[in-house]
KENUDREN-414119 format. One record per atom (N, C-alpha, C): residue in three letters; x, y, z. Coordinates in pm, whole numbers, padded with zeros to 5 digits, always signed. Each point is the difference from the previous one (the first is absolute). Example, Ala and Ser with C-alpha at 12.3 -4.5 7.8 and 13.67 -1.06 7.14 Angstrom:
ala+01319-00569+00780/ala-00089+00119+00000/ala+00090+00120+00000/ser-00035+00105-00072/ser+00082+00119+00006/ser-00077+00109+00073/
This chain:
met+00112-00112+00010/met-00155+00109-00005/met+00208+00145-00004/gly+00041+00010+00038/gly+00047+00093+00062/gly+00007+00065+00100/val+00078+00133-00035/val+00007+00108+00088/val-00137+00154-00072/lys-00104-00026+00096/lys-00066+00142-00091/lys-00068+00055+00050/lys+00022+00030+00127/lys-00025+00127+00128/lys+00088+00079+00023/ala-00011+00085+00019/ala+00110+00123+00008/ala-00019+00098+00125/val+00041+00055+00083/val-00005+00110+00114/val+00126+00069-00039/ile-00077+00168-00041/ile+00108+00089+00067/ile-00035+00109+00147/pro+00119-00009+00067/pro-00051+00112+00098/pro+00033+00124-00030/ala-00068+00088+00029/ala-00015+00145-00087/ala-00054+00109+00127/ala+00028-00077+00159/ala-00073+00092+00081/ala+00095+00107+00074/gly+00140-00029-00014/gly+00089+00094+00076/gly-00025+00117-00059/leu+00065+00081+00144/leu+00003+00174-00062/leu+00078+00116-00031/gly+00090-00141-00067/gly+00106+00092-00111/gly+00049+00119+00087/thr+00054-00033+00152/thr+00132+00139+00053/thr+00024+00092-00081/arg+00099-00149-00012/arg+00145+00069-00105/arg-00050+00074-00144/met-00091-00013+00002/met-00021+00096-00150/met-00075+00104+00040/leu-00037+00056+00093/leu-00059+00122+00064/leu+00078+00135-00077/pro-00046+00093-00031/pro-00148+00066-00042/pro-00068-00071-00104/ala+00079-00105-00088/ala-00090-00056-00121/ala-00140-00084+00002/thr+00057-00071+00138/thr-00107-00098+00050/thr-00085+00032+00094/lys-00031+00159+00012/lys-00135+00054+00120/lys-00109-00068-00053/ser-00007+00084-00115/ser-00163-00073-00033/ser-00002-00097-00134/gln+00106-00059-00044/gln-00041-00117-00070/gln+00120-00113+00015/pro-00055-00115-00017/pro+00093-00148-00010/pro+00107+00008-00045/lys+00127-00005+00089/lys+00141-00044-00095/lys-00014-00087-00120/glu-00097-00116+00003/glu-00047-00065-00074/glu-00013+00042-00175/met-00041+00103+00027/met-00120+00066-00083/met+00141+00134-00055/leu+00125+00003+00046/leu+00056+00113-00054/leu+00060-00071-00167/pro+00046+00101-00069/pro-00016-00002-00140/pro+00199-00036-00050/val-00002-00148-00059/val+00116-00022-00068/val-00044+00001-00105/gly+00052+00083-00085/gly-00023+00003-00142/gly-00092-00001-00027/arg-00078-00007-00075/arg-00185+00020-00051/arg-00080-00068+00096/lys+00052-00075+00090/lys-00115-00044+00095/lys+00016-00009+00115/pro-00064-00040+00119/pro+00026-00025+00156/pro+00075-00135+00015/val+00049+00017+00141/val+00080-00110-00002/val-00107-00132+00002/ile-00085-00014+00078/ile-00087-00118+00027/ile-00055-00045-00156/gln-00023+00097-00081/gln-00013-00058-00124/gln+00136-00130-00062/tyr+00142+00043+00019/tyr+00040-00112-00042/tyr+00020-00126+00039/val-00028+00067+00156/val-00014-00144+00077/val-00109-00087-00002/met-00184+00053-00101/met-00073-00058+00000/met+00054-00066-00171/glu+00052+00048-00074/glu+00006-00063-00139/glu+00100-00117-00009/glu+00071+00003+00129/glu+00096-00076+00031/glu-00025-00125+00058/leu-00151-00006+00071/leu-00024-00121+00002/leu-00119-00035-00072/glu-00070+00079-00103/glu-00064-00008-00075/glu+00034-00092-00100/ala+00175+00036-00035/ala+00080-00090-00114/ala+00010-00124+00028/ala+00053-00026+00170/ala-00022-00140+00071/ala-00063-00057+00009/gly-00158+00017-00003/gly-00057-00087-00004/gly-00072-00038+00050/ile+00007+00165+00127/ile-00127+00007+00110/ile-00093+00032-00059/asp-00127-00039+00055/asp-00145+00050-00015/asp-00061+00046+00100/gln-00013+00032+00158/gln-00026+00068+00074/gln+00090+00031+00057/ile-00019+00146+00051/ile+00085+00036+00101/ile-00048+00127+00101/leu+00033-00019+00086/leu-00057+00058+00134/leu+00113+00155+00032/ile-00033+00074+00010/ile+00045+00087+00019/ile-00050+00075+00205/ile+00112-00013+00041/ile-00003+00061+00126/ile+00046+00145+00046/thr-00147+00117-00015/thr+00018+00141+00014/thr-00025+00036+00156/gly-00010+00139+00007/gly+00018+00030+00118/gly-00062+00160-00051/gln+00027+00085+00124/gln-00060+00143-00051/gln+00040+00057-00068/lys-00070+00142-00087/lys+00081+00032-00071/lys+00054-00109-00152/lys+00007-00066-00025/lys-00025-00091-00082/lys-00121-00033-00062/arg-00117+00095-00079/arg-00109-00014-00045/arg+00095+00006-00138/ala+00088+00057-00033/ala+00090+00028-00114/ala-00003-00140-00087/ile+00062-00083+00069/ile+00014-00127-00072/ile-00141-00045-00068/glu-00151+00030+00051/glu-00101-00153-00036/glu-00025+00119-00101/asp+00032+00140+00004/asp-00080+00106-00098/asp+00064-00053-00124/his+00172-00011+00027/his+00087-00012-00149/his-00046-00140-00068/phe-00022-00115+00074/phe-00071-00134-00081/phe-00119+00014-00046/asp-00114+00063+00077/asp-00148+00002-00082/asp+00023+00046-00135/arg-00099-00033-00015/arg-00035+00031-00136/arg-00080+00135-00023/asp+00056+00132-00043/asp-00064+00115-00023/asp-00049+00058-00132/ser-00119-00048+00034/ser-00059+00038-00105/ser-00046+00111-00100/glu-00018+00106+00103/glu-00020+00112-00071/glu+00127+00049-00042/leu+00138-00031+00033/leu+00087+00075-00058/leu+00010-00126-00106/ile-00031-00084-00049/ile+00044-00084-00098/ile-00130+00063-00090/arg-00120+00030-00003/arg-00079+00057-00080/arg+00080+00113-00039/asn+00035+00091+00092/asn+00064+00082-00015/asn+00121+00041-00135/leu+00067-00095+00009/leu+00088-00037-00098/leu-00023-00018-00113/glu-00134-00120-00015/glu-00055-00033-00131/glu-00068+00110-00068/glu-00015+00078+00110/glu-00105+00111-00112/glu+00109+00070-00056/lys+00090+00013+00033/lys+00143+00126-00080/lys+00147-00078-00032/gly-00105-00156-00018/gly+00074-00061-00075/gly+00176-00025+00023/lys+00011-00010+00129/lys+00131-00002+00040/lys-00001-00111+00065/his+00070-00082-00140/his-00001-00154-00001/his+00131-00031+00065/asp+00120+00067-00034/asp+00112-00051+00048/asp-00009+00026+00192/leu-00114+00076+00062/leu+00009+00008+00134/leu-00079-00104+00032/leu-00093-00054-00049/leu-00102-00104+00045/leu+00068-00126+00023/cys+00129-00016-00101/cys+00063-00123+00015/cys+00088-00003+00133/thr+00049+00129+00012/thr+00055+00003+00129/thr-00072-00060+00144/leu-00146+00001-00021/leu-00063-00097+00090/leu-00074-00141+00003/asp+00095-00043-00114/asp-00025-00117+00025/asp+00016-00084+00125/tyr+00092+00046+00057/tyr-00003-00129+00166/tyr-00165-00031+00038/glu-00062+00132-00016/glu-00105+00011+00066/glu-00117-00097-00045/asn+00041-00109-00110/asn-00049-00138-00030/asn+00051-00164+00007/cys+00104+00088+00096/cys+00086-00137+00027/cys-00036-00145+00013/gly+00014-00098-00021/gly-00052-00106+00035/gly-00017-00072+00227/val+00069+00104+00012/val-00023-00028+00208/val-00071+00064+00072/lys-00040-00079+00044/lys-00139+00002+00126/lys+00090+00120+00078/leu-00084+00064+00046/leu+00094+00106+00089/leu-00085-00003+00135/phe+00050-00035+00127/phe-00119+00006+00116/phe+00101+00133+00082/tyr-00047+00045+00133/tyr+00088+00125+00073/tyr-00095-00055+00141/thr+00100+00020+00089/thr-00027+00004+00165/thr+00112+00086+00052/arg-00083+00058+00105/arg+00098+00093+00096/arg+00051-00050+00096/gln+00150+00073-00001/gln+00081+00005+00126/gln-00027+00056+00160/gly-00111-00012+00035/gly-00011+00139+00061/gly+00048+00093+00134/ile+00148-00106+00071/ile+00064-00011+00084/ile+00145-00009-00078/gln+00139+00084-00008/gln+00128-00041-00037/gln+00089-00088+00076/leu-00109-00134-00022/leu+00143-00068+00084/leu+00124-00084-00087/gly+00028+00040-00072/gly+00111-00059-00143/gly-00067-00107-00078/thr+00114-00046-00061/thr-00040-00071-00155/thr-00026-00154+00103/ala+00025-00082+00059/ala-00092-00054+00080/ala-00108-00035-00002/his-00068+00121+00056/his-00130+00045+00051/his-00071-00043-00130/ala+00066+00092-00098/ala-00101+00041-00172/ala-00017-00074-00054/ile+00133-00119+00026/ile-00054-00129-00096/ile-00065-00085+00097/ser-00017-00025+00087/ser-00111-00070+00082/ser-00122+00010-00046/leu-00080+00169-00024/leu-00135+00042-00063/leu-00015-00116-00093/ala+00059-00072-00042/ala-00027-00088-00146/ala+00026-00134-00004/glu-00038-00007+00135/glu-00059-00143+00064/glu-00087-00084-00113/ser-00130+00060+00024/ser-00103-00051-00053/ser-00013+00032-00160/phe+00040+00143-00058/phe+00060-00026-00146/phe+00096-00080-00063/val+00046-00073+00084/val+00143-00080-00058/val-00089-00134-00016/asp-00101-00019+00109/asp-00049-00158+00007/asp+00072-00140+00010/asn+00102+00036+00091/asn+00062-00144-00012/asn+00106-00009-00154/glu+00027+00113-00053/glu+00091-00031-00134/glu+00127+00099+00021/pro+00103-00089-00052/pro+00089+00031-00026/pro+00002+00187-00086/phe+00080+00083+00026/phe-00024+00152-00035/phe+00120+00101+00016/val-00003+00059-00103/val+00126+00101+00019/val-00037+00131+00017/val+00074+00104+00088/val+00047+00101+00010/val+00079+00067-00071/cys-00043+00142-00026/cys+00078+00070-00042/cys-00013+00145+00031/leu+00098+00054+00078/leu+00032+00122+00076/leu-00043+00142-00095/gly-00112+00058+00016/gly-00065+00101-00116/gly+00106+00084-00003/asp+00150+00050+00084/asp+00058+00143-00040/asp+00098-00089-00121/ser+00040-00113-00003/ser+00078-00089-00103/ser+00023-00042-00145/ile+00045+00020-00080/ile-00012-00055-00130/ile+00131-00095-00031/ile-00018-00112-00060/ile+00067-00119-00060/ile+00035+00087-00118/lys+00082+00029-00037/lys+00017+00012-00196/lys+00115-00139-00019/ser-00075-00048-00124/ser+00015-00092-00038/ser+00013-00048-00159/lys+00086-00053-00095/lys-00090-00001-00144/lys-00103+00010-00041/glu-00084-00137+00075/glu-00094-00064-00044/glu-00071+00079+00115/pro-00156+00051-00008/pro-00086+00043+00107/pro-00053-00097+00103/gly+00054-00036+00124/gly-00030-00121+00081/gly+00066-00125-00028/ser+00129+00012-00080/ser+00062-00111+00032/ser+00087-00033+00133/phe+00010+00146+00070/phe+00084-00091+00100/phe-00069-00053+00090/leu-00152+00075+00006/leu-00101-00064+00082/leu-00032-00139+00005/lys-00005-00049-00144/lys-00004-00146-00031/lys+00073-00027+00026/lys+00127-00018+00015/lys+00126-00057+00027/lys-00046-00019+00167/leu+00003+00062+00079/leu-00039+00039+00130/leu-00151-00108+00079/ile-00043+00012-00094/ile-00115-00110+00020/ile+00080-00157-00022/glu+00072+00006-00159/glu+00021-00149+00009/glu+00061-00079+00070/thr+00120+00106+00102/thr+00051-00022+00078/thr-00082-00046+00142/his-00061+00041+00022/his-00119-00029+00124/his-00047-00124-00051/glu-00008-00009-00101/glu-00106-00127-00017/glu+00084-00109-00038/lys+00142+00022-00036/lys+00092-00123-00017/lys+00044-00004+00132/arg-00007+00031+00106/arg+00111+00002+00099/arg-00140-00006+00093/glu-00124-00037-00006/glu-00108-00002+00083/glu+00071+00091+00148/ala+00034+00119-00018/ala+00004+00073+00108/ala-00088+00066+00059/ser+00005+00047+00121/ser-00090+00050+00102/ser-00010+00184-00058/val+00105+00052-00011/val+00021+00105-00143/val+00073+00007-00020/thr+00023+00108-00113/thr+00083-00053-00122/thr+00043+00206-00039/ile+00136+00044+00072/ile+00014+00148-00005/ile+00082+00031-00096/ala-00015+00115-00092/ala+00098+00063-00078/ala+00100+00091+00061/phe+00125-00058-00032/phe+00094+00081+00026/phe+00121+00082-00124/gln-00001+00095+00001/gln+00134+00058-00045/gln+00136+00066+00021/glu+00114-00035-00037/glu+00112+00042+00048/glu+00036+00123+00040/val+00071+00020+00138/val-00028+00161-00021/val+00146+00042+00058/ala+00092+00118-00061/ala+00084+00064+00069/ala+00028-00062+00138/ala+00123-00048+00047/ala+00020-00036+00125/ala-00026+00103+00096/glu+00016+00131-00041/glu-00024+00131+00095/glu-00119-00009+00054/asp-00098-00043-00154/asp-00118+00050+00059/asp-00103-00155+00071/val+00039-00079+00030/val-00063-00131+00065/val-00056+00093+00166/ile+00022+00095+00041/ile-00016+00018+00115/ile-00138+00129-00025/lys-00058-00055-00134/lys-00156+00079-00002/lys-00085-00095-00027/tyr+00068-00152+00008/tyr-00092-00090-00042/tyr-00010-00140+00070/gly-00124-00053+00018/gly+00052-00121+00022/gly+00022-00106-00090/ile+00140-00093+00088/ile+00085-00075-00114/ile-00006-00146+00018/ala+00006-00120-00132/ala-00003-00105-00009/ala+00101-00044+00108/asp-00011-00132+00035/asp+00103-00080+00065/asp-00008-00110-00013/pro+00041-00058-00132/pro-00046-00090-00084/pro+00115-00137+00029/phe-00050-00142-00006/phe+00036-00053+00042/phe+00153-00020-00128/pro+00111-00049+00118/pro+00131+00066-00137/pro-00008-00143-00099/glu-00079-00140-00014/glu+00014-00051-00135/glu-00127+00049-00128/his-00026+00134+00023/his-00111+00033-00078/his+00017+00187+00001/ser+00110+00036+00050/ser+00031+00116+00021/ser+00035+00067-00172/asp+00037-00059-00079/asp+00045+00079-00115/asp-00119-00045-00138/asn-00104-00082+00035/asn-00083-00029-00067/asn-00108+00073-00051/ser-00131+00064-00065/ser-00074+00064-00008/ser-00128-00048+00092/asp+00038-00107+00014/asp-00145-00022+00112/asp+00116-00085+00114/phe-00064+00066+00124/phe+00087-00067+00084/phe-00065+00048+00126/arg-00014-00113+00111/arg-00068-00034+00127/arg+00098+00114+00104/leu-00107+00040+00068/leu+00053+00078+00123/leu+00009-00098+00116/arg+00099+00066+00049/arg-00007-00034+00186/arg-00025+00086+00078/gly-00042+00091-00032/gly+00018+00168+00060/gly-00032+00100-00078/leu-00019+00097+00040/leu-00045+00167-00030/leu+00052+00075+00101/val+00128+00121-00034/val+00050+00113+00064/val-00055+00112-00031/glu-00090+00067+00129/glu-00051+00144-00048/glu+00101+00087+00008/lys+00053+00077-00104/lys+00105+00099-00038/lys+00080-00023+00126/pro+00147-00105-00027/pro+00089-00049+00073/pro+00084+00130-00052/glu+00089-00006+00113/glu+00104+00083-00045/glu+00134-00049-00115/val+00084+00050-00053/val+00018-00073-00118/val+00116-00077+00019/asp+00104-00002+00078/asp+00042-00090+00045/asp-00054-00158+00037/glu-00133+00029+00083/glu-00044-00155+00051/glu-00153-00039-00131/ala+00017+00077-00111/ala-00110-00046-00109/ala+00045-00134-00026/pro-00098-00068-00025/pro+00024-00178-00060/pro+00030+00011-00113/ser-00071+00100-00109/ser+00016-00013-00135/ser-00022+00150+00009/arg-00020+00065-00147/arg-00043+00108-00071/arg-00159+00000-00046/met-00065-00071-00018/met-00092-00107-00022/met-00162+00093+00055/ala-00034+00152-00068/ala-00121+00028+00126/ala-00145-00022-00031/ile-00082-00016+00027/ile-00133-00044+00025/ile-00079+00151-00095/ser-00007-00075-00117/ser-00108+00111-00105/ser-00097+00009-00069/ala-00099-00006+00138/ala-00143+00095-00034/ala-00091-00106-00088/arg+00066-00129+00014/arg-00062-00087-00079/arg-00012-00166+00052/tyr-00149-00080+00080/tyr+00000-00112+00053/tyr-00073-00082-00031/val-00047-00161+00007/val-00085-00063-00036/val+00005-00056+00155/phe-00142-00021+00047/phe+00007-00011+00106/phe-00121-00210+00005/ser+00007-00043+00111/ser-00089-00131+00015/ser-00102+00038+00074/pro-00111-00018+00018/pro-00086+00027+00098/pro+00055-00027+00164/arg+00083-00040+00016/arg+00047-00035+00127/arg+00075+00140+00020/ile+00006+00089-00071/ile+00069+00120+00088/ile-00098+00091+00102/phe-00130-00056-00027/phe-00094+00107+00077/phe+00005-00065+00163/lys+00040-00125+00010/lys+00043-00051+00130/lys+00091+00066+00033/ala+00114-00004-00100/ala+00157+00076+00090/ala-00069+00166+00026/ile-00090+00052-00067/ile-00009+00139+00053/ile-00093-00009+00101/glu-00100-00135+00068/glu-00051+00023+00102/glu+00129+00004+00137/glu+00063-00074-00029/glu+00175-00021+00080/glu+00106+00120+00027/thr-00077+00068-00125/thr+00156+00124+00012/thr-00028+00109+00131/pro+00113+00034+00034/pro-00014+00081+00152/pro+00019+00120-00115/met-00056+00095+00118/met+00004+00159-00063/met+00154+00065+00030/lys+00046+00080-00119/lys+00084+00072+00041/lys+00019+00139-00038/asn+00013+00091+00055/asn-00047+00170-00027/asn-00140+00029-00001/gly-00064-00088+00031/gly-00156+00055-00056/gly-00015-00076-00099/glu+00102-00095-00072/glu-00052-00051-00136/glu+00016-00156+00051/tyr-00058-00089-00132/tyr+00022-00122-00036/tyr+00078+00010-00104/gln+00104-00098-00026/gln+00136+00034-00122/gln-00037-00146-00040/ile-00031-00007-00150/ile-00049-00134-00076/ile+00177-00066-00014/thr+00105+00061+00029/thr+00137-00052-00010/thr+00014-00147+00136/asp-00099+00092+00158/asp-00041-00114+00110/asp-00050-00102-00017/ser-00142+00011-00093/ser-00056-00079-00019/ser+00089-00124-00111/ile+00073+00087-00074/ile+00029-00149-00089/ile+00114-00058+00069/lys+00049+00069+00136/lys+00131-00082+00072/lys-00056-00147+00093/ile-00138+00045+00029/ile-00076-00087+00106/ile-00009-00124-00130/leu-00070+00043-00133/leu+00030-00120-00083/leu+00075-00086-00010/met+00118+00100-00026/met+00142-00110+00006/met+00043-00072+00090/glu-00074-00046+00141/glu+00075-00026+00065/glu-00131-00182+00009/thr-00120-00003-00104/thr-00059-00120-00055/thr+00023-00049-00106/ser+00045+00103-00146/ser-00030-00031-00107/ser+00089+00063-00116/glu+00041-00004-00107/glu+00045+00079-00067/glu-00044+00101-00036/val+00140+00078+00000/val-00033+00167-00076/val+00109-00016-00114/trp-00067+00057-00118/trp+00138+00007-00120/trp-00030+00151-00045/gly+00131+00033-00052/gly+00025+00112-00079/gly+00031-00002-00167/his-00053+00093-00083/his+00039-00028-00142/his+00063+00165-00020/arg+00088-00027-00056/arg+00114+00134-00016/arg-00037+00063-00118/leu-00043+00168-00002/leu-00032+00095-00129/leu+00178-00080-00093/gly-00041-00025-00153/gly+00076-00036-00098/gly+00095+00126-00030/pro+00114+00009-00084/pro+00045+00132-00067/pro-00085+00100-00086/asp-00093-00048-00068/asp-00109+00103-00020/asp-00135+00035+00028/glu+00017-00056+00185/glu-00094+00024+00025/glu+00067+00127+00108/lys-00135+00084+00075/lys+00049+00117+00081/lys-00124+00032+00085/arg+00029+00006+00122/arg-00080+00086+00080/arg+00010+00153+00042/tyr-00104+00010-00037/tyr+00016+00180+00010/tyr-00109+00061+00110/asp+00031+00079+00147/asp-00052-00021+00087/asp-00038+00176-00017/val-00145-00001+00031/val-00072+00170+00040/val-00007+00029+00137/gly+00063-00027+00094/gly-00033-00040+00112/gly+00066+00154+00076/gly+00089+00035-00068/gly+00122+00151+00038/gly-00013+00080-00108/phe+00086+00125+00010/phe-00036+00054-00093/phe+00120-00030-00119/lys+00071+00022+00060/lys+00186-00063-00067/lys-00056-00126-00134/ser-00060-00088+00127/ser-00020-00104-00134/ser-00125+00023-00090/tyr-00115+00084+00037/tyr-00105+00041-00052/tyr+00061+00103-00162/phe+00095+00060+00041/phe+00071+00096-00095/phe+00040-00079-00078/glu+00083-00097+00045/glu+00079-00099-00119/glu-00075-00061-00082/thr-00133-00059+00049/thr-00046-00100-00033/thr-00083+00078-00099/phe-00065+00120+00001/phe-00052+00107-00116/phe+00089+00040-00071/leu+00069+00018+00020/leu+00141+00048-00114/leu-00008-00114-00073/thr-00006-00149+00025/thr+00061-00104-00074/thr-00113-00015-00139/phe-00110-00013+00125/phe-00153-00029-00129/phe-00016+00110-00077/ala+00033+00155+00050/ala-00010+00099-00132/ala+00072+00014-00111/leu+00129-00041+00023/leu+00086-00024-00091/leu-00023-00092-00095/glu-00120-00114+00055/glu-00001-00111-00121/glu-00109+00009-00094/asp-00106+00166+00054/asp-00111+00009-00072/asp+00018+00017-00123/glu-00039-00053-00106/glu-00015-00001-00123/glu-00024+00136-00082/glu-00049+00078+00115/glu-00069+00104-00156/glu+00136+00114+00124/tyr+00027-00021+00084/tyr+00072+00141+00080/tyr+00109-00055+00073/gly+00018-00154-00001/gly+00181+00019+00077/gly+00121+00054-00118/lys-00033-00026-00093/lys+00145+00043-00037/lys+00014+00160+00001/asp-00098+00092-00030/asp+00008+00125+00055/asp+00036+00037+00123/leu-00068-00094+00110/leu+00029+00053+00112/leu+00173-00077+00039/gly+00032-00073-00085/gly+00136-00067+00026/gly+00099+00121-00037/glu-00010+00080-00116/glu+00058+00118-00073/glu-00045+00118+00112/tyr-00062+00012+00061/tyr-00022+00095+00084/tyr+00051+00027+00114/ile+00028-00182+00069/ile+00092-00028+00119/ile+00131+00047-00027/lys+00046-00032-00142/lys+00120+00002-00034/lys+00040+00142+00037/arg-00107+00129-00072/arg+00027+00140+00028/arg+00022+00003+00110/phe-00107-00018+00111/phe+00009+00049+00105/phe+00105-00018+00070/val+00046-00101+00004/val+00118-00079+00074/val+00159+00081-00048/gly-00023-00005-00139/gly+00098+00062-00022/gly+00031+00170+00030/
């Protein structure tokens, strides 16, 4: 049957992106011509997912509005013959069924995922963080490989990892793989270390915003202790590691995670995608050369 359901936690306050996120979700910040979360939705659809639950919160109504069919706007564009602009709204007719629920209190990613238990209905499911884009040659190809690894290994959890510079390990959850798997694209995990010091990091493989979970994760979340007012999904995964296998799959050389959680990474992400724009990318590149020069 395969994995057909996905959850997008998108209830965070986005405080690192203030004031840009004071009145709009960070998931709706534009990257090139589309908001971040639209890239995530397109990735999921390309990977064969047909049902998606988005976990929202206060001031997140813009997400629902973006994916709703806007009949008045469509009629206006049709009357004015603006068929090129109509094409940009094709995502409204995607084959994915969208569902929404709200995380009333900000209690962390694990708590947000726990709200999906009835939606998941005892099936394996994907989790994609709504503020990260995975870019690959073929849309959805990395997520397909992540799902294949999960099914092949019969894992309780399968996590996406990207190799980062040694000095950056202090920013991420880092993989501690079993030595016999450490050089493989798939590797079994014996641990996860949250933001280790550079000289204490077990690897340079950083958790990269994509997961495949078995329904066993919900029991682990129930057993997860609160830290600093939140329930962290990394702690829930560590609980599962005690009784079942957790695997990782690393992004390949043609695959990259783009994070929109802070201004520096957001600026870099926007610039990368804007430079690839078919209509204006070349002109933008020339402008940057003149500006820097």
